[in-house]
MILUMLUM-460780 format. One line per 4 residues: their letters; for each residue z, y, x of N, C-alpha, C. Coordinates in Angstrom, 1 decimal, padded with zeros to 4 digits, m for minus. Layout:
MILUMLUM-460780
a	Z,Y,X,Z,Y,X,Z,Y,X ~ ...
***
This chain:
MILUMLUM-460780
mnle	m009.9,m000.1,007.2,m008.4,000.1,007.2,m007.9,m000.9,006.5 ~ m007.0,m001.7,007.3,m006.3,m002.7,006.7,m004.9,m002.9,006.2 ~ m004.6,m002.9,004.9,m003.4,m002.4,004.2,m002.6,m003.6,003.8 ~ m002.8,m004.8,004.5,m002.3,m006.2,003.6,m001.0,m006.3,003.8
kila	m000.2,m005.7,004.9,001.1,m005.7,005.1,002.0,m004.5,004.8 ~ 001.1,m003.8,004.2,001.9,m002.3,004.0,002.4,m002.5,002.7 ~ 003.5,m001.9,002.2,004.2,m002.2,001.0,004.7,m000.8,000.4 ~ 004.8,m000.8,m001.0,005.4,000.3,m001.7,006.2,m000.2,m002.6
isgk	007.5,000.2,m002.6,008.6,m000.4,m003.2,009.2,000.3,m004.3 ~ 009.2,000.0,m005.4,009.6,000.7,m006.4,011.2,001.2,m006.3 ~ 011.3,002.6,m006.7,012.7,002.8,m006.5,012.9,003.4,m005.2 ~ 012.2,003.0,m004.0,012.3,003.4,m002.6,011.3,004.5,m002.3
pgly	011.8,005.3,m001.5,010.8,006.4,m001.0,010.1,005.8,000.1 ~ 008.9,006.1,000.5,008.0,006.1,001.4,007.2,004.6,001.6 ~ 006.8,004.2,002.4,006.0,002.8,002.7,006.6,002.1,003.4 ~ 006.6,000.7,003.7,007.2,m000.4,004.4,006.2,m001.6,004.7
vlkv	006.5,m001.9,005.9,005.9,m003.2,006.7,006.5,m004.2,006.1 ~ 005.9,m005.3,005.8,006.6,m006.5,005.4,006.8,m007.2,006.8 ~ 007.7,m007.7,007.1,008.2,m008.3,008.4,008.6,m009.8,008.3 ~ 009.4,m010.3,007.2,009.4,m011.7,007.4,010.0,m012.0,006.0
qtrt	009.8,m013.5,005.7,010.2,m013.8,004.4,011.6,m014.6,004.6 ~ 012.3,m014.1,003.5,013.8,m015.1,003.5,013.8,m016.0,002.4 ~ 015.0,m016.6,002.1,015.0,m017.7,001.3,014.9,m016.8,m000.1 ~ 015.6,m015.6,m000.4,015.8,m015.0,m001.5,014.5,m013.7,m001.6
gfva	013.8,m013.3,m000.7,012.8,m012.4,m001.1,012.5,m012.2,000.5 ~ 012.3,m011.0,001.1,011.9,m010.7,002.4,012.5,m009.5,003.1 ~ 012.0,m009.4,004.3,012.3,m008.0,005.0,011.4,m007.3,005.1 ~ 011.8,m006.0,005.0,010.7,m004.7,005.2,011.0,m003.9,006.0
esls	010.4,m003.1,006.9,011.0,m001.9,007.8,009.9,m001.1,007.2 ~ 010.8,000.2,007.1,010.4,001.1,006.8,009.4,002.0,007.8 ~ 008.4,002.5,007.3,007.4,003.1,008.1,008.0,004.6,008.7 ~ 008.8,005.3,008.0,009.4,006.6,008.2,010.6,006.6,009.2
dgkk	011.6,005.7,009.0,012.7,005.7,010.1,012.8,004.5,010.7 ~ 012.1,003.6,010.3,012.3,002.0,011.0,013.4,001.3,010.6 ~ 013.9,001.8,009.7,015.1,001.1,009.1,014.8,m000.3,008.6 ~ 015.6,m001.3,008.5,014.8,m002.7,007.9,015.6,m002.8,006.7
itvn	015.2,m003.2,005.5,015.8,m003.7,004.3,015.6,m005.0,003.6 ~ 016.3,m005.5,003.1,016.0,m006.9,002.2,015.7,m006.4,001.0 ~ 014.6,m007.1,000.8,014.2,m006.8,m000.8,014.1,m008.2,m001.6 ~ 014.6,m008.0,m002.7,014.7,m009.5,m003.5,013.5,m009.6,m004.2
lksn	013.2,m010.9,m004.7,012.2,m011.3,m005.5,012.1,m010.6,m006.9 ~ 013.0,m009.8,m007.4,013.0,m009.4,m008.6,012.8,m007.8,m008.5 ~ 012.3,m007.3,m007.4,012.1,m005.9,m007.1,010.7,m005.8,m007.6 ~ 010.3,m004.5,m008.1,008.7,m004.4,m008.2,008.2,m003.8,m006.9
vsll	007.4,m004.7,m006.3,006.7,m004.3,m004.8,005.2,m004.2,m005.2 ~ 004.7,m003.4,m004.4,003.1,m003.3,m004.6,002.7,m003.5,m003.1 ~ 001.5,m004.3,m002.9,000.9,m004.3,m001.7,m000.3,m003.2,m001.8 ~ m000.5,m002.3,m000.9,m001.3,m001.5,m000.9,m002.9,m002.1,m000.9
seis	m003.0,m003.3,m000.4,m004.5,m003.8,m000.5,m004.6,m004.5,m001.7 ~ m003.6,m004.4,m002.6,m003.9,m004.8,m004.1,m004.2,m003.8,m005.0 ~ m004.1,m002.4,m004.6,m004.1,m001.4,m005.4,m005.4,m000.7,m005.4 ~ m006.0,m000.4,m006.5,m007.3,m000.1,m007.0,m007.4,001.4,m007.5
vyty	m008.3,002.2,m007.4,m008.5,003.4,m008.2,m009.7,003.2,m009.4 ~ m009.5,003.9,m010.6,m010.3,003.8,m011.5,m011.5,004.6,m011.0 ~ m013.0,004.2,m011.2,m014.0,005.0,m011.6,m014.6,004.6,m012.5 ~ m016.0,005.4,m012.8,m016.6,005.1,m014.0,m017.6,003.8,m014.0
egek	m017.6,003.4,m012.6,m018.4,002.1,m012.7,m017.5,000.8,m012.6 ~ m016.3,001.0,m012.3,m015.1,m000.1,m012.3,m014.0,000.5,m011.5 ~ m013.7,m000.3,m010.5,m012.5,m000.1,m009.7,m012.7,m000.3,m008.2 ~ m012.2,000.8,m007.4,m012.3,000.9,m005.9,m011.0,000.6,m005.2
plae	m010.9,m000.2,m004.1,m009.9,m000.7,m003.4,m009.3,000.7,m002.6 ~ m007.9,000.7,m002.8,m007.4,001.8,m002.0,m007.9,001.8,m000.6 ~ m008.1,000.7,000.1,m008.3,000.9,001.7,m009.8,001.6,001.7 ~ m010.5,001.3,000.8,m011.9,002.0,000.8,m011.9,003.4,000.5
imgk	m010.9,003.9,m000.1,m010.8,005.4,m000.4,m010.1,006.1,000.7 ~ m009.3,005.1,001.3,m008.6,005.9,002.5,m009.5,005.8,003.5 ~ m010.4,004.8,003.6,m011.3,005.1,004.7,m012.1,006.4,004.4 ~ m012.6,006.7,003.3,m013.5,008.0,002.9,m012.5,008.9,003.3
iaak	m011.1,009.0,003.1,m010.5,010.3,003.4,m010.5,010.4,004.8 ~ m010.2,009.1,005.5,m010.1,009.2,007.2,m011.6,009.9,007.6 ~ m012.7,009.3,007.1,m013.9,009.8,007.5,m014.1,011.4,007.3 ~ m013.8,011.7,006.0,m013.6,013.2,005.8,m012.9,014.0,006.9
esng	m011.8,013.6,007.2,m011.0,014.2,007.9,m011.0,013.8,009.5 ~ m011.9,012.9,010.0,m012.2,012.5,011.2,m010.8,012.0,011.8 ~ m010.2,011.1,010.7,m009.1,010.2,011.1,m007.9,011.1,011.5 ~ m007.8,012.4,010.9,m006.9,013.5,010.9,m006.1,013.5,009.8
pais	m005.2,014.2,009.4,m004.3,014.4,008.3,m004.9,015.1,007.2 ~ m004.9,014.6,006.0,m005.3,015.3,004.8,m004.6,016.4,004.2 ~ m005.0,016.9,002.9,m004.2,018.1,002.7,m002.8,017.5,002.1 ~ m002.1,018.3,002.0,m000.4,018.2,001.7,m000.5,017.4,000.2
hked	000.4,016.7,m000.2,000.4,016.0,m001.6,001.1,017.2,m002.3 ~ 001.6,018.2,m001.8,002.4,019.3,m002.6,001.7,020.3,m002.9 ~ 000.4,020.1,m002.6,m000.7,021.2,m003.3,m000.5,021.3,m004.6 ~ m001.2,022.4,m005.4,m001.2,022.2,m007.1,m002.2,021.3,m007.4
natl	m002.1,020.8,m008.7,m002.8,019.9,m009.3,m004.5,020.0,m009.0 ~ m004.7,021.4,m009.7,m006.2,021.9,m009.4,m006.8,021.5,m008.0 ~ m006.2,021.9,m007.1,m006.6,021.8,m005.7,m006.4,020.3,m005.1 ~ m005.8,019.5,m005.5,m005.8,018.1,m005.3,m006.9,017.4,m005.9
aayf	m007.0,017.7,m007.1,m008.4,017.2,m008.0,m009.6,017.4,m007.4 ~ m009.8,018.8,m006.8,m010.9,019.1,m006.3,m011.3,018.3,m005.0 ~ m010.0,018.1,m004.1,m010.1,017.5,m003.0,m010.4,016.1,m003.3 ~ m009.8,015.4,m004.1,m010.0,013.8,m004.6,m011.4,013.9,m005.1
kevl	m012.1,014.9,m005.8,m013.4,014.8,m006.3,m014.2,014.9,m004.9 ~ m014.1,015.3,m003.8,m015.0,015.4,m002.7,m015.0,014.0,m001.9 ~ m013.9,013.3,m002.0,m013.5,012.1,m001.6,m014.2,010.9,m002.3 ~ m013.9,010.9,m003.6,m014.5,009.9,m004.4,m014.9,010.5,m005.9
adyd	m016.2,011.0,m005.8,m016.9,011.9,m006.8,m016.9,011.1,m008.2 ~ m016.7,009.7,m008.2,m017.0,009.2,m009.4,m015.5,008.7,m009.8 ~ m014.7,009.3,m009.7,m013.2,008.7,m009.8,m012.8,009.1,m011.6 ~ m012.4,008.2,m012.3,m012.3,008.7,m013.9,m011.1,009.4,m013.8
eerv	m011.3,010.8,m014.2,m010.4,011.8,m014.3,m009.5,011.7,m015.5 ~ m009.7,010.7,m016.5,m008.7,010.6,m017.7,m007.9,009.5,m017.4 ~ m008.0,008.5,m016.4,m007.3,007.5,m016.2,m006.5,007.6,m014.5 ~ m007.0,008.5,m014.0,m006.4,008.8,m012.7,m005.7,010.2,m012.7
ypsd	m004.3,010.0,m012.7,m003.4,011.2,m012.9,m003.2,011.9,m011.5 ~ m002.8,013.2,m011.7,m002.5,014.0,m010.6,m001.4,013.2,m009.7 ~ m000.4,012.6,m010.4,000.6,011.8,m009.6,000.1,010.5,m008.7 ~ m001.1,010.2,m009.4,m001.7,009.0,m008.7,m002.3,009.7,m007.2
ikki	m003.2,010.7,m007.5,m003.7,011.6,m006.2,m002.6,011.9,m005.1 ~ m001.5,012.5,m005.8,m000.4,012.8,m004.9,000.2,011.7,m004.1 ~ 000.3,010.5,m004.9,000.8,009.3,m003.9,m000.1,009.1,m003.0 ~ m001.7,008.6,m003.4,m002.6,008.5,m002.5,m002.5,009.3,m001.0
lnwy	m002.5,010.6,m001.5,m002.4,011.4,m000.1,m001.3,011.5,000.5 ~ m000.2,011.4,m000.1,001.0,011.1,000.6,001.0,010.0,001.6 ~ 000.6,008.9,000.8,000.5,007.6,001.9,m000.4,007.2,002.8 ~ m001.4,008.3,002.4,m002.5,008.3,003.8,m001.9,009.3,004.9
nmlq	m001.2,010.3,004.4,m000.7,011.1,005.7,000.5,010.4,006.3 ~ 001.1,009.7,005.7,002.2,008.6,006.2,001.7,007.8,007.3 ~ 000.6,007.3,006.8,m000.1,006.0,007.7,m000.8,006.8,008.9 ~ m001.3,007.9,008.8,m001.9,008.8,009.6,m001.0,009.1,010.7
akgl	000.3,009.7,010.1,001.3,010.2,011.2,001.7,009.1,012.1 ~ 001.8,008.0,011.5,001.9,006.6,012.5,001.0,006.0,013.2 ~ m000.2,006.8,013.1,m001.2,006.3,014.0,m002.1,004.8,013.3 ~ m001.6,004.5,012.0,m002.2,003.1,011.4,m003.5,003.5,010.9
vvda	m004.1,004.9,010.7,m005.5,005.0,010.1,m006.6,004.8,011.3 ~ m007.1,003.8,011.3,m008.0,003.4,012.3,m009.4,003.0,011.6 ~ m010.4,002.8,012.4,m011.8,002.7,011.7,m011.8,001.3,011.9 ~ m011.2,000.4,012.8,m011.7,m001.1,013.1,m010.4,m001.7,012.4
epaa	m009.8,m002.8,013.1,m009.0,m003.7,012.6,m007.4,m003.2,012.8 ~ m006.5,m003.9,012.2,m005.2,m003.5,011.6,m004.6,m002.4,011.5 ~ m004.2,m001.9,010.4,m003.5,m000.7,010.2,m001.9,m000.8,010.1 ~ m001.6,m001.7,010.5,m000.2,m002.0,010.6,000.3,m002.8,011.9
avae	001.4,m001.9,012.4,001.7,m002.7,013.7,003.0,m003.6,013.4 ~ 002.2,m005.1,013.1,002.9,m006.1,012.9,003.0,m007.1,013.6 ~ 004.3,m008.0,013.9,004.4,m008.9,014.8,003.5,m010.2,014.5 ~ 003.2,m010.9,015.2,002.2,m011.9,015.5,002.9,m013.0,014.4
dtpa	004.1,m013.1,014.5,004.8,m014.4,013.7,005.2,m013.9,012.5 ~ 004.7,m012.6,011.7,004.8,m012.5,010.5,004.4,m013.4,009.3 ~ 005.1,m013.8,008.5,004.0,m014.7,007.4,002.9,m014.1,006.8 ~ 002.1,m014.7,006.5,000.9,m014.1,005.7,001.3,m013.7,004.3
vaev	000.4,m012.7,003.7,000.9,m012.0,002.5,000.9,m013.3,001.3 ~ m000.3,m014.3,001.4,m000.1,m015.2,000.7,000.7,m016.1,000.8 ~ 001.7,m016.4,001.6,002.9,m017.1,002.0,003.9,m016.5,001.1 ~ 004.1,m015.2,001.3,005.2,m014.6,000.4,005.0,m014.4,m001.2
eaav	003.8,m014.3,m001.4,003.4,m014.2,m002.7,003.3,m015.6,m003.5 ~ 003.4,m016.8,m002.7,003.4,m018.1,m003.1,005.1,m018.4,m003.3 ~ 005.8,m017.8,m002.3,007.4,m017.9,m002.5,007.6,m017.3,m003.8 ~ 007.3,m016.4,m004.0,007.7,m015.5,m005.2,007.4,m016.4,m006.6
ekpk	006.3,m017.0,m006.6,005.7,m017.6,m007.8,006.2,m018.9,m007.8 ~ 006.9,m019.6,m006.5,007.1,m021.1,m006.6,007.8,m021.4,m007.6 ~ 007.5,m022.6,m008.2,008.3,m023.3,m009.4,009.4,m024.2,m008.7 ~ 010.5,m024.0,m009.4,011.7,m025.1,m008.8,011.2,m026.5,m008.8
kekk	011.6,m027.3,m007.9,011.2,m028.9,m007.7,011.8,m029.5,m008.7 ~ 011.3,m030.3,m009.4,011.9,m031.3,m010.3,012.6,m032.3,m009.6 ~ 013.4,m033.1,m010.2,014.5,m034.1,m009.7,013.5,m035.3,m010.0 ~ 013.2,m036.4,m009.0,012.8,m037.6,m009.2,013.8,m038.6,m009.9
vke	013.5,m039.0,m011.0,014.3,m040.1,m011.5,013.8,m041.5,m011.1 ~ 015.0,m042.4,m010.4,014.6,m043.6,m010.2,014.4,m044.5,m011.3 ~ 013.5,m045.2,m011.6,013.6,m046.3,m012.7,013.8,m047.7,m012.2
***
């Protein structure tokens, strides 16, 4: 499962697909309703491909965990994120037996299951290539990250 262009934006519900880079940030499209929003560079944005879950042996990437959920559910929907915490923890234990129960909170499990069900509902849970319906002309994630961290150019002084 490829999560490279899927974003979670702090303060905004749902997931977004990275569309295009702008001078002051980027444009993202909501997976739930298809509306496009502009996001400035000061917003707290997380790429799902960069998220990991704590295990006792280290960290596992979110894509790997979502792949395990997809395998368990035969690419169908997972249980609802609105179940009680004990049910969610038991389900997550089936998916990822060695997750660190002290550092992975019920809210984290709810987010992961909610995100999985959103992606699954949009048909983006696939075994093979891209999990995002993204246009060919979209900038690479590295380009967007480089734009965020790009220092201002220094003026050249003639001598």
